[in-house]
C-alpha positions in Angstrom: 0.8 -1.1 -14.4 0.2 -0.4 -10.5 4.0 1.1 -10.7 2.6 3.8 -12.8 -0.6 4.4 -10.8 1.2 4.4 -7.7 3.6 7.0 -9.0 1.0 9.4 -10.5 -1.3 9.0 -7.5 1.9 10.4 -5.6 2.8 13.1 -8.2 -0.8 14.3 -8.3 -1.1 14.3 -4.2 -2.0 17.6 -2.7 0.8 17.4 -0.4 3.2 16.7 -3.4 1.5 19.7 -5.3 2.3 21.9 -1.9 5.9 20.9 -1.9 6.5 21.8 -5.6 5.1 25.1 -5.2 7.2 25.9 -2.2 10.0 24.7 -4.5 8.8 27.3 -7.4 8.9 30.1 -4.8 5.5 30.5 -3.8 5.0 31.5 -0.3 3.7 28.9 2.3 0.3 30.5 3.1 -0.4 31.0 -1.0 0.8 27.6 -1.8 -1.6 26.1 1.2 -4.7 27.8 -0.2 -3.9 26.6 -3.9 -3.2 22.9 -2.7 -6.5 23.3 -0.6 -8.4 24.5 -3.5 -6.9 21.8 -5.8 -7.8 19.1 -3.4 -11.3 20.2 -3.4 -11.9 20.7 -6.5 -9.8 18.4 -8.7 -8.2 15.8 -6.5 -11.7 13.8 -5.3 -12.9 13.7 -9.0 -9.2 12.3 -10.3 -9.2 9.8 -7.5 
């Protein structure tokens, strides 16, 4: 169970989200804004 939690915590980490957006071709400033918004509005409620 701990492994699943660790995986999900890593996968939904704002920095990980930023990196995946970059991999999808989103430019850096836009990816930063999106990951910041994600961190502010979703990440805090998830963890």
